[in-house]
C-alpha positions as CSV (number, residue, x, y, z in Angstrom):
1,M,-16.4,-28.7,-56.0
2,T,-13.4,-27.7,-53.8
3,T,-9.9,-28.9,-54.5
4,W,-7.2,-29.8,-52.0
5,P,-4.8,-28.3,-51.4
6,P,-6.6,-24.9,-51.7
7,T,-5.5,-22.8,-54.6
8,P,-3.5,-19.6,-53.9
9,A,-6.5,-17.5,-54.6
10,A,-8.6,-19.4,-52.0
11,L,-5.8,-19.0,-49.4
12,A,-5.5,-15.3,-50.2
13,S,-9.2,-14.8,-49.4
14,I,-9.3,-17.1,-46.3
15,G,-6.0,-16.0,-44.8
16,P,-7.1,-12.5,-43.6
17,H,-10.2,-13.9,-42.0
18,V,-8.1,-16.4,-40.1
19,L,-5.8,-13.7,-38.9
20,W,-8.6,-11.4,-37.8
21,A,-10.2,-14.4,-35.9
22,L,-6.8,-15.1,-34.3
23,A,-6.5,-11.4,-33.2
24,L,-10.0,-11.6,-31.7
25,V,-9.0,-14.8,-29.8
26,L,-5.8,-13.1,-28.5
27,L,-7.8,-10.1,-27.3
28,I,-10.3,-12.2,-25.5
29,A,-7.6,-14.3,-23.9
30,A,-5.9,-11.1,-22.7
31,L,-9.2,-9.9,-21.3
32,G,-9.6,-13.2,-19.5
33,C,-6.2,-12.8,-17.9
34,I,-7.1,-9.2,-16.8
35,V,-10.4,-10.3,-15.4
36,A,-8.7,-13.0,-13.4
37,T,-6.1,-10.6,-11.9
38,L,-8.8,-8.1,-10.9
39,R,-10.0,-10.5,-8.3
40,T,-6.6,-11.8,-7.2
41,P,-3.7,-9.6,-8.3
42,R,-1.1,-11.7,-10.0
43,R,1.8,-10.3,-11.9
44,P,2.2,-13.3,-14.3
45,L,-1.3,-12.7,-15.6
46,V,-0.6,-9.1,-16.3
47,Y,2.6,-10.1,-18.2
48,C,0.6,-12.7,-20.1
49,A,-2.1,-10.1,-21.0
50,A,0.5,-7.7,-22.2
51,G,2.1,-10.4,-24.3
52,L,-1.2,-11.4,-25.8
53,L,-2.0,-7.8,-26.6
54,A,1.4,-7.4,-28.4
55,A,0.7,-10.5,-30.4
56,A,-2.7,-9.2,-31.4
57,V,-1.0,-6.0,-32.7
58,I,1.4,-8.0,-34.8
59,V,-1.4,-10.3,-36.2
60,V,-3.6,-7.4,-37.3
61,L,-0.7,-5.7,-39.1
62,I,-0.3,-8.7,-41.5
63,P,-3.5,-8.4,-43.6
64,A,-3.3,-5.7,-46.2
65,Q,-7.0,-5.0,-46.3
66,H,-9.8,-3.8,-44.0
67,A,-11.7,-6.3,-41.9
68,P,-15.4,-7.0,-42.5
69,F,-17.9,-5.3,-40.3
70,V,-18.5,-8.3,-38.0
71,F,-14.8,-8.6,-37.2
72,R,-14.5,-4.8,-36.7
73,L,-17.4,-4.9,-34.3
74,L,-16.2,-7.8,-32.3
75,I,-12.6,-6.7,-32.2
76,G,-13.7,-3.2,-31.3
77,I,-15.8,-4.4,-28.3
78,A,-13.0,-6.7,-27.1
79,A,-10.3,-4.0,-27.5
80,L,-12.4,-1.4,-25.6
81,A,-13.1,-3.8,-22.7
82,L,-9.4,-4.7,-22.5
83,A,-8.4,-1.0,-22.7
84,V,-10.7,0.0,-19.8
85,L,-10.2,-3.0,-17.5
86,G,-6.5,-3.8,-18.3
87,G,-5.0,-0.4,-17.6
88,W,-5.5,-0.7,-13.9
89,P,-3.5,-3.9,-13.3
90,A,-0.9,-2.7,-15.8
91,S,-0.5,0.6,-14.0
92,Q,-0.4,-1.1,-10.6
93,L,2.4,-3.4,-11.8
94,V,4.5,-0.6,-13.3
95,L,4.0,1.6,-10.2
96,A,5.1,-1.3,-8.0
97,L,8.2,-1.8,-10.1
98,A,9.0,1.9,-10.3
99,T,8.2,3.2,-6.8
100,R,9.1,0.2,-4.8
101,D,6.5,0.8,-2.1
102,T,7.5,4.3,-1.2
103,T,3.8,5.1,-0.7
104,R,1.0,3.2,0.9
105,P,-2.6,2.7,-0.4
106,S,-5.4,4.3,1.6
107,P,-8.9,3.1,2.4
108,H,-10.3,5.8,0.1
109,D,-8.7,4.7,-3.1
110,G,-5.8,7.2,-2.9
111,I,-2.3,7.1,-1.5
112,L,-0.8,8.1,1.8
113,V,2.2,10.4,1.5
114,R,4.5,11.8,4.2
115,A,4.1,15.5,5.0
116,L,6.1,17.7,7.4
117,T,4.0,20.0,9.7
118,P,5.0,22.2,12.7
119,E,3.8,19.3,14.9
120,G,6.2,16.8,13.1
121,E,5.9,14.3,10.3
122,T,2.4,13.1,9.4
123,T,0.6,11.4,6.5
124,R,-2.2,12.7,4.3
125,E,-4.2,11.2,1.5
126,V,-3.8,12.4,-2.1
127,L,-5.0,11.3,-5.5
128,R,-8.3,9.9,-4.2
129,G,-10.6,8.1,-6.6
130,G,-7.8,7.0,-8.8
131,T,-9.4,3.7,-9.8
132,T,-12.7,5.4,-11.0
133,I,-10.8,8.2,-12.7
134,G,-8.6,5.7,-14.4
135,L,-11.5,3.7,-15.8
136,L,-13.0,6.9,-17.2
137,E,-9.7,8.1,-18.5
138,R,-9.0,4.9,-20.4
139,L,-12.6,4.8,-21.7
140,A,-12.1,8.4,-23.0
141,A,-8.6,7.7,-24.4
142,A,-9.6,4.5,-26.2
143,G,-12.8,6.1,-27.5
144,T,-10.9,9.1,-29.0
145,I,-8.5,6.8,-30.8
146,M,-11.2,4.4,-32.0
147,A,-13.2,7.4,-33.2
148,G,-10.3,8.7,-35.2
149,F,-9.8,11.8,-33.0
150,P,-6.4,11.4,-31.3
151,E,-6.3,15.1,-30.6
152,G,-8.7,14.4,-27.8
153,L,-5.9,12.8,-25.8
154,A,-4.4,16.3,-25.3
155,V,-7.7,17.5,-23.8
156,L,-8.0,14.5,-21.6
157,I,-4.4,14.9,-20.2
158,A,-4.9,18.6,-19.7
159,I,-8.2,18.1,-17.7
160,K,-6.6,15.4,-15.5
161,G,-3.5,17.5,-14.9
162,V,-5.5,20.6,-13.9
163,G,-7.8,18.6,-11.7
164,R,-4.9,17.0,-9.8
165,F,-2.6,20.0,-9.7
166,T,-3.1,20.9,-6.1
167,E,-2.4,17.3,-4.9
168,L,1.1,17.1,-6.6
169,E,3.2,19.0,-4.0
170,Q,5.0,15.9,-2.8
171,A,7.5,14.1,-5.0
172,E,5.9,10.7,-4.3
173,A,2.5,12.0,-5.6
174,R,4.0,13.5,-8.7
175,E,5.9,10.3,-9.5
176,R,2.9,8.1,-9.1
177,F,0.7,10.5,-11.0
178,I,3.0,10.6,-14.0
179,I,3.8,6.9,-14.1
180,G,0.2,5.8,-13.5
181,T,-1.2,8.2,-16.1
182,L,1.3,7.4,-18.8
183,T,0.9,3.6,-18.3
184,S,-2.9,3.8,-18.3
185,I,-3.1,5.9,-21.5
186,V,-0.4,3.9,-23.3
187,W,-2.3,0.7,-22.5
188,A,-5.6,2.2,-23.7
189,C,-4.0,3.5,-26.9
190,V,-2.4,0.2,-27.8
191,C,-5.7,-1.6,-27.4
192,A,-7.6,1.1,-29.4
193,G,-4.8,0.9,-32.0
194,V,-5.7,-2.8,-32.7
195,F,-9.2,-1.6,-33.7
196,R,-7.9,1.3,-35.8
197,I,-5.6,-1.1,-37.7
198,V,-8.4,-3.5,-38.4
199,A,-10.9,-0.8,-39.3
200,G,-8.3,1.0,-41.5
């Protein structure tokens, strides 16, 4: 027969489960904000998703024990999905705040930068395929953290830097490349960090 109010021992056993469930709800809510902003870009939704992610990090830091397998699995799935999908809106927001529209998007998923030629000033497209590369980059970044192999981030950044090296002549391209890459990887690492904290 249970007693009310619950005994301290009962609260101690139930409390972590409540916190892990709350963290899962926060991650799912953040993912919902991100999915909504993918269809119609809205800055408030990105801010909301970032706040929910930060709250999830705080919540999972409270329990002083590892989560059961079910919570680890569900939080891992939610964190990975949020890492992969959420980095693009977050990067776009930070780039918009940092560059203040010094470059224009192109039809081929790159950016148009100004270039001086003997014929005069013209524009050319650089950093094509940024969205697809970003998805793969965040998947790899989150995967290495979740797998307990953070050294893989160095390999990932090196591969991306070498692959884009010839496109970074213009200052605008370098600026967007650095800001976008760092924002994308930081977002993925924070999401993956939630899982690592829960898994222990």
